[in-house]
C-alpha positions in Angstrom: 0.0 0.0 0.0 1.3 3.4 -0.9 0.1 6.2 1.3 -2.4 8.6 -0.2 -1.8 7.5 -3.8 -3.5 4.1 -4.5 -7.1 3.3 -5.3 -9.0 0.1 -4.5 -11.9 -1.2 -6.4 -14.5 -2.5 -4.0 -17.0 -5.2 -4.7 -20.0 -4.6 -6.9 -22.9 -3.1 -4.8 -26.4 -3.0 -6.3 -25.0 -3.4 -9.8 -22.6 -0.4 -9.6 -18.8 -0.4 -8.9 -17.8 1.8 -6.0 -14.3 3.2 -6.0 -12.7 3.7 -2.6 -9.8 6.1 -2.4 -7.7 5.3 0.6 -6.3 8.4 2.4 -2.7 8.1 3.6 -2.1 7.8 7.4 0.0 10.9 7.3 -2.7 13.0 5.6 -5.4 11.7 7.8 -3.5 12.4 11.0 -2.4 15.8 9.8 -5.9 16.8 8.8 -7.3 15.6 12.2 -4.5 17.3 14.1 -5.0 20.6 12.2 -8.8 20.5 12.8 -8.4 19.8 16.5 -5.7 22.4 17.1 -7.6 25.1 15.1 -10.9 24.2 16.8 -9.3 24.3 20.3 -7.5 27.6 19.7 -10.5 29.3 18.1 -12.8 28.0 20.9 -10.4 29.4 23.5 -10.0 32.7 21.7 -13.7 33.1 21.1 -14.4 32.4 24.8 -11.9 35.0 25.8 -13.4 37.5 23.4 -16.8 36.8 24.7 -15.7 37.4 28.3 -13.9 40.6 27.2 -17.1 41.8 25.5 -19.2 41.2 28.5 -16.7 43.0 30.8 -16.4 46.0 28.4 -20.2 46.3 27.9 -20.9 46.0 31.7 -18.3 48.7 32.4 -19.7 51.0 29.7 -23.3 50.5 30.7 -22.4 51.3 34.3 -20.6 54.4 33.2 -23.5 55.5 31.0 -26.0 54.9 33.7 -24.1 57.1 36.1 -23.7 59.8 33.4 -27.4 59.7 32.5 -28.5 60.0 36.2 -26.0 62.8 36.7 -27.3 64.8 33.7 -31.0 64.1 34.7 -30.3 65.3 38.3 -28.5 68.4 37.0 -31.4 69.2 34.7 -33.9 68.8 37.5 -31.9 71.1 39.8 -31.6 73.7 37.0 -35.4 73.6 36.4 -36.1 73.8 40.2 -33.7 76.8 40.4 -35.5 78.5 37.5 -38.9 77.9 39.1 -37.7 79.3 42.5 -35.9 82.3 40.9 -32.5 81.0 42.2 -30.0 80.9 39.4 -28.5 77.4 38.7 -26.2 75.9 36.1 -27.1 76.8 32.6 -29.1 74.0 31.0 -27.8 74.9 27.6 -24.2 74.7 28.7 -24.9 71.3 30.2 -26.6 70.0 27.1 -23.8 71.3 24.9 -21.3 69.4 27.0 -23.4 66.3 26.5 -23.5 66.9 22.7 -19.7 67.2 22.7 -19.3 63.6 23.9 -17.9 61.6 21.0 -20.0 58.6 21.9 -23.3 60.5 22.1 -25.3 60.0 19.0 -28.2 62.1 20.1 -30.5 63.3 23.0 -34.0 64.5 23.4 -35.5 66.5 26.3 -39.3 66.2 26.8 -41.6 68.2 29.1 -44.1 66.8 31.4 -46.5 66.4 28.5 -43.9 64.4 26.7 -43.5 67.1 24.1 -39.9 67.6 22.8 -38.4 70.7 24.2 -34.8 70.4 22.8 -33.0 67.7 20.8 -29.6 66.8 19.2 -28.9 64.0 16.7 -25.6 63.1 15.1 -26.4 60.2 12.8 -30.1 60.5 12.1 -31.1 58.6 15.2 -34.7 58.0 15.9 -36.1 58.6 19.5 -38.3 56.2 21.4 -41.8 56.0 20.3 -44.5 57.8 22.3 -45.8 54.6 24.0 -42.2 53.9 25.3 -42.0 57.4 26.7 -45.4 57.1 28.3 -44.2 53.8 29.9 -41.2 55.7 31.4 -43.6 58.3 32.7 -45.9 55.8 34.2 -43.4 53.4 35.7 -40.8 56.0 36.8 -38.1 53.6 35.8 -35.2 54.0 33.3 -35.9 52.5 29.9 -32.7 50.8 28.5 -32.2 49.2 25.1 -28.8 47.8 24.0 -28.0 46.9 20.4 -24.7 45.0 20.0 -24.0 42.5 17.2 -22.9 39.0 18.1 -19.2 38.0 17.7 -19.9 36.1 14.5 -21.7 39.2 13.1 -18.8 41.6 13.8 -18.5 42.3 10.1 -22.2 43.0 9.7 -23.9 46.4 9.3 -25.8 46.4 12.6 -25.3 49.6 14.6 -23.8 49.0 18.1 -25.3 51.4 20.6 -27.3 51.8 23.8 -30.6 53.8 24.0 -31.8 54.9 27.4 -34.6 57.2 28.7 -35.2 58.2 32.3 -37.8 60.4 34.0 -37.1 63.9 35.4 -38.6 64.8 38.8 -38.7 68.2 40.6 -39.9 68.0 44.2 -41.3 64.5 43.6 -43.3 65.8 40.7 -42.8 64.5 37.1 -41.2 67.2 35.1 -40.3 65.4 31.8 -38.2 62.7 30.2 -34.5 62.8 29.1 -33.7 60.3 26.3 -30.0 59.7 25.2 -28.4 57.5 22.5 -24.8 56.5 22.9 -22.6 54.6 20.5 -20.8 51.3 21.3 -18.9 51.3 18.1 -15.5 51.8 19.8 -16.1 48.5 21.8 -17.0 46.8 18.6 -13.9 48.0 16.9 -11.8 46.9 19.8 -13.3 43.4 19.6 -12.7 43.4 15.8 -9.0 44.2 16.3 -8.8 41.5 19.0 -10.4 39.0 16.6 -7.8 39.8 13.9 -5.0 39.3 16.4 -6.7 36.1 17.5 -6.8 34.8 14.0 -3.2 35.7 13.4 -2.3 34.0 16.7 -4.3 30.9 15.8 -2.6 30.7 12.4 1.0 31.2 13.6 0.7 29.1 16.8 -1.3 26.5 14.9 1.5 26.3 12.3 4.1 25.9 15.0 2.1 23.1 16.7 1.3 21.4 13.4 5.0 21.5 12.3 6.0 20.0 15.7 3.3 17.4 15.4 4.3 16.6 11.9 7.9 16.1 12.9 6.9 13.8 15.8 4.5 12.0 13.5 7.1 11.5 10.8 9.7 10.3 13.3 7.5 8.1 15.6 4.8 6.8 13.2 5.3 7.4 9.5 8.9 6.4 9.3 8.5 3.2 11.3 5.3 2.4 9.3 7.2 2.7 6.0 10.0 0.6 7.4 7.4 -2.1 8.4 5.7 -1.9 5.0 9.1 -2.2 3.2 10.1 -5.2 5.4 6.7 -6.8 4.9 7.1 -6.5 1.1 10.5 -8.1 1.4 9.0 -11.0 3.3 6.4 -11.3 0.6 9.2 -11.6 -2.0 10.9 -14.3 0.1 13.6 -12.1 1.6 13.8 -12.9 5.3 17.0 -11.0 6.0 15.3 -7.6 6.7 15.2 -6.6 10.4 13.5 -3.6 12.0 15.3 -1.3 14.4 13.9 -1.5 17.9 13.6 2.2 18.6 10.9 4.8 19.3 7.9 4.6 21.6 7.2 1.4 23.5 4.4 0.2 21.3 6.5 0.6 18.1 9.5 -1.0 19.7 7.2 -3.9 20.7 5.9 -4.1 17.2 9.4 -4.2 15.7 10.4 -6.9 18.2 7.4 -9.0 17.3 8.1 -8.5 13.6 11.7 -9.5 14.0 10.7 -12.6 16.1 8.2 -13.5 13.4 10.8 -13.2 10.6 13.4 -15.2 12.5 10.8 -17.9 13.2 9.9 -17.9 9.5 13.6 -18.1 8.5 14.2 -20.9 10.9 11.1 -22.7 9.7 12.1 -22.2 6.1 15.6 -23.5 6.8 14.1 -26.6 8.5 11.8 -27.1 5.6 14.8 -26.8 3.2 16.6 -29.4 5.3 13.6 -31.7 5.2 13.2 -31.3 1.5 16.9 -32.1 0.9 16.6 -35.1 3.2 13.5 -36.2 1.2 15.4 -35.8 -2.0 18.3 -37.7 -0.7 16.0 -40.4 0.5 14.2 -40.5 -2.8 17.6 -40.8 -4.6 18.6 -43.6 -2.3 15.3 -45.4 -2.8 15.7 -45.0 -6.6 19.2 -46.4 -6.4 18.0 -49.2 -4.2 15.2 -49.9 -6.6 17.5 -49.8 -9.6 19.9 -52.1 -7.7 17.1 -54.5 -6.9 15.9 -54.6 -10.5 19.4 -55.0 -11.7 20.0 -57.9 -9.2 16.8 -59.5 -10.3 17.8 -59.2 -14.0 21.3 -60.5 -13.3 19.8 -63.4 -11.3 17.5 -64.3 -14.1 20.2 -63.9 -16.7 22.6 -65.9 -14.6 20.2 -68.8 -14.3 19.5 -68.6 -18.1 23.2 -68.3 -18.8 24.1 -71.2 -16.6 21.5 -73.4 -18.3 22.6 -72.4 -21.8 26.3 -72.8 -21.0 25.8 -76.3 -19.7 23.7 -77.2 -22.6 26.1 -75.7 -25.2 29.4 -76.6 -23.5 29.6 -80.2 -24.4 28.5 -79.8 -28.1 30.9 -77.0 -28.5 33.8 -79.0 -27.0 33.0 -81.9 -29.4 32.7 -79.5 -32.3 36.0 -77.9 -31.6 37.7 -81.3 -31.3 36.1 -82.5 -34.6 37.3 -79.3 -36.4 40.8 -79.7 -35.0 40.8 -83.3 -36.3 39.2 -82.4 -39.6 41.8 -79.6 -40.2 44.7 -82.1 -40.2 43.0 -84.2 -42.9 42.1 -81.4 -45.4 44.0 -79.8 -48.1 45.6 -76.4 -47.6 42.7 -74.6 -49.3 40.1 -76.5 -47.2 42.1 -76.1 -44.0 41.6 -72.3 -44.3 37.9 -72.7 -44.2 38.1 -75.2 -41.3 40.3 -72.7 -39.4 37.7 -70.0 -39.9 35.0 -72.3 -38.6 37.3 -73.2 -35.7 37.9 -69.5 -34.8 34.2 -68.7 -34.8 33.5 -71.8 -32.7 36.1 -70.8 -30.2 34.5 -67.3 -30.0 31.2 -69.0 -29.2 33.1 -71.1 -26.6 34.5 -67.8 -25.1 31.1 -66.3 -24.8 29.8 -69.5 -23.1 32.6 -69.4 -20.6 31.8 -65.7 -20.0 28.3 -66.7 -19.3 29.5 -69.3 -16.8 31.7 -66.8 -15.1 28.8 -64.4 -14.9 26.4 -66.9 -13.4 29.0 -68.4 -11.0 28.5 -67.1 -7.4 31.3 -65.5 -5.6 33.7 -67.7 -3.7 34.0 -66.2 -0.2 37.1 -68.3 0.4 39.0 -66.6 -2.4 39.0 -63.1 -0.8 42.4 -61.4 -0.7 43.6 -58.3 1.1 45.1 -56.2 -1.6 46.3 -52.6 -2.1 43.7 -51.4 -4.6 45.8 -48.4 -5.6 48.9 -50.4 -6.3 46.9 -53.0 -8.2 45.5 -50.2 -10.5 49.1 -49.2 -11.2 50.0 -52.8 -12.0 47.1 -53.1 -14.5 48.0 -49.8 -16.1 51.6 -51.0 -16.6 50.5 -54.3 -17.9 48.3 -52.7 -20.6 51.0 -50.2 -21.4 53.5 -53.0 -22.1 51.0 -54.5 -24.4 50.7 -51.3 -26.4 47.1 -50.6 -25.4 47.9 -46.9 -24.6 50.0 -46.1 -27.6 47.3 -43.7 -29.0 46.4 -42.1 -25.7 48.1 -40.3 -22.9 47.7 -41.7 -19.3 48.1 -39.3 -16.4 48.9 -40.9 -13.1 47.4 -38.8 -10.3 47.1 -41.7 -7.8 47.8 -40.9 -4.2 51.0 -42.3 -2.7 49.1 -44.1 0.0 48.3 -47.7 0.9 44.6 -48.6 0.7 44.0 -52.2 1.7 40.7 -53.7 0.7 39.2 -57.2 0.8 38.4 -58.5 -2.7 39.5 -61.2 -5.0 42.7 -60.0 -6.7 41.9 -61.5 -10.2 38.4 -60.0 -10.2 39.8 -56.6 -9.2 42.2 -56.9 -12.1 39.3 -57.8 -14.3 37.4 -54.6 -13.3 40.5 -52.4 -13.8 41.4 -53.8 -17.2 37.8 -53.6 -18.4 37.4 -50.0 -17.3 40.8 -49.0 -18.8 40.1 -50.7 -22.1 36.7 -49.0 -22.3 38.3 -45.6 -21.7 40.8 -46.3 -24.5 38.0 -47.2 -26.9 36.0 -44.1 -25.9 39.0 -41.8 -26.7 40.0 -40.8 -30.1 43.6 -40.5 -31.2 45.7 -38.3 -28.8 43.0 -38.7 -26.1 43.8 -38.5 -22.4 43.0 -40.8 -19.5 43.5 -39.6 -15.9 43.8 -41.9 -12.9 43.1 -40.4 -9.4 42.5 -42.0 -6.0 42.1 -41.0 -2.4 41.2 -42.3 1.1 38.4 -41.4 3.4 37.9 -42.4 7.0 36.5 -45.9 6.2 36.7 -46.1 2.4 38.9 -45.6 -0.6 37.9 -44.1 -3.9 39.4 -44.5 -7.4 38.5 -42.6 -10.6 39.2 -43.4 -14.2 38.5 -40.3 -16.3 38.7 -40.0 -20.1 38.0 -37.1 -22.5 36.4 -39.4 -25.1 33.0 -39.3 -26.7 31.0 -39.7 -23.5 27.7 -41.5 -22.9 24.3 -40.1 -23.8 22.0 -39.4 -20.9 19.5 -41.9 -22.2 22.0 -44.7 -22.0 23.3 -44.1 -18.4 20.4 -45.8 -16.5 21.0 -49.0 -18.5 24.7 -49.1 -18.7 25.1 -51.8 -16.1 22.3 -54.0 -17.5 23.4 -57.4 -18.9 24.0 -57.6 -22.7 23.4 -53.8 -23.1 26.1 -52.2 -25.2 26.5 -49.1 -27.4 29.3 -50.7 -29.5 28.8 -52.0 -33.0 27.7 -55.6 -33.4 30.6 -58.0 -32.9 32.6 -55.5 -30.9 31.2 -56.2 -27.5 29.1 -58.6 -25.5 27.4 -56.1 -23.1 28.6 -58.1 -20.1 31.8 -56.2 -19.2 30.3 -53.4 -17.1 27.7 -55.8 -15.7 30.4 -58.1 -14.4 32.4 -55.1 -13.0 29.4 -53.8 -11.2 28.6 -57.2 -9.7 32.2 -57.7 -8.5 32.4 -54.3 -6.8 28.9 -54.8 -5.4 29.9 -58.2 -3.9 32.9 -56.5 -2.3 30.6 -54.1 -0.5 31.5 -51.1 -2.7 29.9 -49.0 -5.4 30.6 -48.4 -9.1 29.3 -45.0 -10.3 29.5 -43.2 -13.6 29.2 -39.6 -14.7 29.3 -38.7 -18.3 28.6 -35.8 -20.7 28.4 -36.4 -24.5 31.4 -34.9 -26.2 33.3 -34.3 -22.9 34.1 -37.7 -21.6 33.2 -40.1 -18.8 34.3 -40.7 -15.2 34.0 -44.1 -13.6 34.3 -44.0 -9.8 35.0 -47.0 -7.6 34.3 -46.8 -3.9 35.5 -49.7 -1.7 35.4 -50.2 2.0 38.8 -50.3 3.7 39.8 -53.5 5.4 39.4 -53.5 9.1 
């Protein structure tokens, strides 16, 4: 998930597809934080403005009440002095002083019949209606009306002012009504200036708080969340090496610890699963090898029984035939003796094959086991074939270890295995080919390798290479029993005969034999 940039298609609802746009965690928290801070600051500021407004209005009304009562008392005293022929303060001078007041928008002086005697207006103010003046006369109480816009209407056109009317009494007798209008615009302007300062304060202080909150949010929430998201994606891709730093607030540290523990558990489980898979593969390979060995053993047993029967049935007739041909050859002419010799050669070849079958079917003689140095015996077989000129077209590299490796096996059969493998290597190599002999010892076994750079063996032939009568040579060049007999000899000695080959690159035959105890 990418914060604030991805869209998710929701399921179809009532036949229409609804698109949900996910808002990023950072955006959502910042918007919420901004809203809460601005709301809190505005609420506190408006409350302070409201209290200031009430205090200023109360103070102004108290002052105007005192002023109105003083003026009314002074006018009553002046009128009494005029009635008693005692000079008093000039009414006109007093009213002029009242008119000079900057906050006074107008005044009206009424006689006892509520007729206007004198008046002053600054902004076209309208006096109280006659019923209101009559109410003042009848009740003898001050009439007060305050017009002041609400805080949210500070930019409106409503006039801010106070209208008051109070009765005039001379010697406890009603003498008239004094009505005065005063402006509260100065208080309104003060509150307007205070509101502007409040808004600037909210903006600046809010920006500072939001910046600090954003920094803390980025460090303690957004950055760890991105690290967790990236690490989770790595796990989804199979990479279990990512670890989260255990830092920050307790909850995030606990989350990082839990994630790291989970990844380590997954890594451990994956490793164990890999080990189990490898063990299963190894077991399957061993089972496959055991199955192949069992099938090969069954084939060899069947072929051995068949070969033994055929060898016994063919042995006597072949011996008689060879004897008759030898006798016949002495009685024929030179031209006929050549034909008899050819027949004798082919019959001897058949006799050789029959004896090979007998050797193949004959069980191992446990009393003919020798303790031999298998590495030294390989050198002897190599030297024997070299003296016979077998390696005249190839180069043999001796990389055999200079150690003694004693194994328990019939010496002649071991020679048979070595010679068979060496001759096969020579046949596989072309002119100027190379054969490499290597060997080494383990804790309880010895291994020997005969490697050539010949034509190699096709992958399709490898599974059947040790089967009886299976050969890739041309007809008449091989019986298909050589590798089969080698495999059986090594198997009877408790060892293994393995082959690796790649067409065009050569083959490697590896013998593994247990060391003599």
